N, C-alpha and C positions, 0 to 999 in steps of 0.2 A: 432463400433469405434466412438469416439467423435471427434468433430472438434477441431483444435488447437486454443489456445487463441490468439486473435488478439489484437493489441494495436493501438490506434490512437493518433496522436499528436493534441492537442487542443490549439488554439491560443486565446488570449483575450486581452482586452484593459487595464484592471486594474488587474495586476497579483497578485495572492496570493503567499505566499512563498512556497507553496507545488508545487514541480516540477514533482513528480511521485507518484503513489500509486499502491499497488497490494493487492489482496486477494488471499491467498494461502491455500490449504487444508492441512490436517494432514500429508500427505506424500510429502509435499513441491511441489505439482503440482499447477501451477498457474490457478486460476479460473477467474481472471479479472485483467488486468493491464491497466494503463492509464498514458501517459506522457504528460506534459503540457509545452507549450512554456513559457519561462521566460527571459525577456530582460536583467536582471541584472546578470544572471549566465553565466559565461564563462567556456567552457570546458577545463579542464586540458588536456594537450597534449594527444589526443586520439590515439589509435593504427591505423595503416594504414588501411583505408577503413571503420573504425568504425564510425557509425553515432551517433548523440547525443542520439537518442532513444535507440540504442543498449547499449550505455554506461550507461544509467540510468537503463535499465533492469538488466545489469550486477551488478550494485551497489545494487539494491534491493535484488537480489537473492544471492549475496555474503553475505548480511546481515543475511540471514537465518542461516549461520554458527555460529552466535553469540546467537541464540535463543536455549534455552534448548531443548534437544531431547526427545525421548519417555521415557527415564529412569526416569526423573524428570520433571514434567510439570511446565510450567511457572506459572500456577495457584497456585502451591504449593510454588513458590518462592515469589509471590506477591498476595495480597488479591483480587485485581481487574483485573488481567491479563495485566495491563499496564506495559510494561518493560522499557519505556523511550527510550533514545537514545541507540541503540545497537551497533553502530559502531563509537565510538568517534574519531578514528584516520583518518576517511575518510574526503574528502573535503566537502561532503554534509552529514549532519546527517540523519539517518533513524530511525524513531520512530516506535516501534512495540507494538502490542496488540495481545494477544493470548487467545483464548477461552478455556473452559474446554473440548471441543471436538477436540482441536488441530488446529482449524482454525487460521491462522495468517493474520493480517492486517498490512501492511507496508506503511509508509508515508515518502517520502524523501522531505526534505525542504532545503531552502537556508539559514536558520537561526537556530542557536542553542538556541536562546533566546526566543523561543515561550513559552507562558504560559502553563505549564504542565496540569493545571486543565482544561483549554479550550481544549487542545489536547486530554485529556482523554475522555471528553464529545463527541468530534467529532469521535474518534475511536469507542466509544460505539455506537454512532448513525450509523456508517458504519456497525457495527455488527448487529444492529437491522434491518437495511436495507437489509442485506444479509438474515436474518431470514425471512423477508417479502418475499424475492425472493424465498426462499425455500417453502413457502406456496403456491406459484403459481403451480397449478396442471400440467402445461405444462413444468415446469422445471424438468430436470432429475438431481437427486442428484449427486454431485461430477463431474459435467461437466462444461465447461466454461460458464460463465454468458454472455448472449448475449442481455439481456433486455435493451432497450433504456431508459426505465423508471428508471432502476437501475443506468445507467450511468449518466442520467440527475440529479438525486437526489444526486449522489456522487459529481457532479460538484457544486451543491448548497452547500453541506456541506463543500467542499474544500474552497469555497469563504468566509466561516466564519473564517478561520484560518488567523490571522493577526500578 
């Protein structure tokens, strides 16, 4: 039995508009999630006892409902797997990227005006980073990613989003 995915909240002095990200496998099981502190983002009225982290997790995974299922892959709908904003009616936009194997990368931001070309590059880089993690002989496929190197590189990529 694999261990559950843990998420940590990361604080920083110069915040990127990215407030949360997740890597999810083909069966919508989270492999990696991370929530970031962002001083400009105010929670819309949370449910009783709900933390900011829980609210962002809920937002990310609710966005999976808008990604095409196994009947028609996202790769068939777009040439490069980039789906753009998948939840336009939410207070925070979530951008999605889907690979040909069904891996989904979700990025929640505070801004809808992020450059799509730059966002595509970053999502592709996150995918390449996940592939590099798969090549680690100590990583068991389809289990939560616990590599600090993976997390640190994601933080570096996140800082490129402006």
